[in-house]
KOLGULO-56624 format. One line per 10 residues: number of its first residue (from 1); for each residue x, y, z of C-alpha. Coordinates in steps of 0.001 Angstrom, whole numbers. Example, Ala and Ser with C-alpha at 12.3 -4.5 7.8 and 13.67 -1.06 7.14 Angstrom:
BEGIN
1> 12300/-4500/7800; 13670/-1060/7140
//
This chain:
BEGIN
1> 96290/-175702/217277; 95755/-174109/213867; 98494/-174488/211465; 100857/-171604/210069; 99028/-171434/206882; 95673/-171116/208916; 96842/-168489/211013; 98024/-166503/208000; 94664/-166990/206304; 92922/-165698/209268
11> 95024/-162548/209796; 94796/-161667/205968; 90862/-161937/206421; 90637/-159615/209008; 92908/-157100/207415; 90676/-157372/204075; 87710/-156963/206366; 89179/-153637/207728; 90037/-152433/204488; 86595/-153283/202921
21> 84785/-151361/205751; 87094/-148404/205141; 86309/-148399/201475; 82502/-148751/201893; 82831/-145705/204238; 84291/-143825/201459; 81511/-144797/199115; 78424/-144565/201128; 77222/-142884/204461; 76441/-145853/206926
31> 73515/-143930/208476; 71569/-142932/205378; 73063/-145683/202884; 73659/-142620/200614; 76789/-141810/198873; 79196/-139915/201342; 79927/-136561/200820; 83263/-135159/200390; 83161/-133839/204179; 82115/-137197/205150
41> 84839/-139078/203179; 87540/-136863/204646; 86208/-138046/208407; 86754/-141487/207754; 89013/-143043/210347; 92325/-143241/208354; 94266/-144148/211271; 92139/-147670/211514; 93070/-148282/207956; 96750/-147663/208426
51> 96748/-149666/211730; 95229/-152515/209604; 97781/-152179/207095; 100804/-151734/209643; 99685/-155087/211291; 99652/-157034/207816; 103374/-155861/207171; 104646/-156513/210553; 103265/-160036/210626; 106095/-162415/210715
61> 103945/-165006/208902; 103420/-162716/205896; 107189/-161818/205687; 107614/-158867/208009; 109479/-155952/207092; 112964/-156183/205460; 115439/-153529/204964; 117843/-154109/201979; 120701/-151754/200864; 121571/-151261/197144
71> 124296/-149095/195154; 123097/-146113/193535; 124907/-143325/191593; 124927/-140184/193312; 123306/-137302/191693; 125533/-134237/191498; 124243/-131082/192527; 123082/-128503/190115; 125388/-125736/191091; 128346/-128226/191190
81> 127590/-129650/187809; 127611/-125933/186548; 130522/-124493/187968; 133388/-123839/185882; 136857/-125336/185797; 139265/-123621/187858; 141829/-121582/185906; 144936/-123584/186748; 142994/-126824/185494; 141996/-125148/182146
91> 145833/-124025/181782; 147277/-127178/182488; 145005/-129018/180030; 145800/-126256/177333; 149640/-126816/178005; 149177/-130471/177459; 147348/-130206/174306; 149567/-127658/172983; 152893/-129732/173954; 151263/-132793/172387
101> 150924/-130697/169165; 154403/-129539/169468; 155868/-132890/169741; 154026/-134028/166735; 155475/-130969/164962; 158792/-131304/166010; 158889/-135170/164939; 157625/-134503/161638; 160299/-131741/161180; 163078/-134073/162238
111> 161842/-136885/159853; 161804/-134484/156919; 164962/-133194/157879; 166453/-136753/158137; 165023/-137667/154674; 166364/-134620/153094; 169831/-135189/154499; 169719/-138927/153560; 168736/-137822/149909; 171484/-135193/149448
121> 173937/-137759/150920; 173054/-140312/148383; 173366/-137778/145521; 176695/-136995/146637; 178384/-140202/147730; 175968/-142770/146179; 177902/-143641/143210; 181049/-144309/145589; 179194/-146260/147838; 177860/-148660/144825
131> 181114/-148770/143221; 183069/-149326/146485; 183213/-153229/145976; 183234/-152856/142238; 186118/-153335/139924; 188178/-150047/139449; 188381/-149402/135738; 191420/-149548/133755; 190509/-147588/130863; 187858/-144658/130508
141> 186888/-144985/126907; 190000/-145527/125123; 192373/-143765/127437; 194585/-145964/130071; 194061/-144480/133662; 196162/-147386/135360; 198669/-145540/137768; 201523/-147785/136479; 201065/-146649/133059; 201511/-142904/134101
151> 204679/-140953/135326; 204993/-140102/139205; 205090/-136366/138658; 202254/-135903/135958; 202368/-132069/136013; 206061/-131987/135205; 205641/-134554/132597; 202885/-132711/130849; 204969/-129397/130831; 207940/-131291/129263
161> 205571/-132482/126434; 203878/-129167/125980; 207155/-127213/125782; 208364/-129903/123425; 205558/-128982/120927; 203801/-132211/121566; 200585/-130466/122607; 198071/-133349/122008; 200090/-135871/123896; 200467/-133347/126675
171> 196852/-132733/126918; 195829/-136340/126793; 198552/-137225/129462; 197114/-134403/131605; 193608/-135651/131279; 194579/-139347/131756; 196584/-138210/134789; 193211/-136448/136317; 191049/-139343/135761; 193663/-141698/137356
181> 194005/-139637/140495; 190145/-139308/140798; 189586/-142959/140658; 192530/-144398/142416; 193289/-141603/145044; 190009/-140050/145692; 187465/-143072/145040; 185520/-141170/142656; 182897/-143432/140946; 183941/-143032/137232
191> 183207/-145753/135094; 184628/-147248/131847; 181903/-145495/129588; 182010/-142164/131694; 181959/-139145/129407; 183827/-135816/130347; 180540/-134294/131772; 180016/-137319/134010; 183693/-137072/135204; 183067/-133387/136013
201> 179816/-133920/137963; 181060/-136629/139916; 184304/-135041/140888; 182427/-131817/141931; 180081/-134086/144038; 183031/-136017/145732; 185843/-133203/146158; 185916/-129756/147978; 184781/-126817/145647; 188249/-125934/144864
211> 189575/-129001/143516; 186155/-129657/141962; 186569/-126390/140031; 190260/-127256/138977; 189027/-130645/137284; 186086/-128723/135385; 188841/-126250/134045; 191222/-129154/133158; 188612/-131089/131491; 187458/-127834/129644
221> 190759/-127402/128347; 190968/-130853/126958; 187634/-130496/125218; 188436/-127310/123477; 191708/-128777/122153; 190636/-132112/121015; 186986/-131646/120265; 186983/-128186/119221; 190430/-127880/117889; 191199/-124546/119263
231> 194627/-123625/120266; 195384/-123120/124130; 197553/-120309/125456; 200837/-121518/127012; 200220/-119861/130446; 196758/-121656/130770; 198326/-125040/130148; 201418/-124367/132235; 199217/-123261/134982; 197289/-126637/135282
241> 200593/-128332/135104; 201699/-126396/138138; 198455/-126678/140001; 198029/-130481/139314; 200151/-132120/142091; 198617/-129575/144581; 195151/-129901/143649; 195429/-133826/142970; 198011/-135175/144875; 198537/-138955/144906
251> 197051/-140601/147975; 197555/-143891/149390; 194561/-146201/148781; 194010/-146720/152631; 193734/-143191/153103; 191886/-142337/149820; 188455/-142282/151469; 189378/-140422/154243; 191666/-137647/153229; 189905/-135668/150476
261> 190250/-132070/151761
//
């Protein structure tokens, strides 16, 4: 009994012979030995060639016919690929992109507003915050501003000195009293070496506008009389005395930071 290899060789030989015969028929006419014409080549028994090839493919010894399945990307139809997106889809995409830009814009505006607010707050309260734990000055330049060195009713004491003709002493007491109230009652960050201009700037930053204006008027009167050697009208000085306790009342130290209005 022939082996499997011998059977395969025999079948391949028969198939090859059939294919060679068909090929020879395509090249030459079997009757005349001359090259076959086009019409003759068309009359070749194509069915015989196909039958031989099918026999080879179907032979189990030669591997037979095997089917395999593989994954492939599905090609989209040209009509589907060129069709425009629906209106609602474009609208939703536009709103999403615009909303993202709006969120970034609002976030940027919020950050800028926070930075501006923080800068303004520090400009007004920064000196007070930095000096909160610092030692309060007992003197501003050569002027004693300790509360115990001043009368309880500063306005009345200044009035009495002014009417008694002690005008420089009256103005000195008025200015000292204002500095003492600003430092000890309103936590204004006045330092030992602060100038009159520094005191006005710090007072305006820490106090309401009306009280800041009062301090500026008081300091201006002090400068005109002491540095400018200019006489002041009685009504101007007496008006400062009358308004002193209303504009700069003494506050308890515990409430100094909360009651400034």
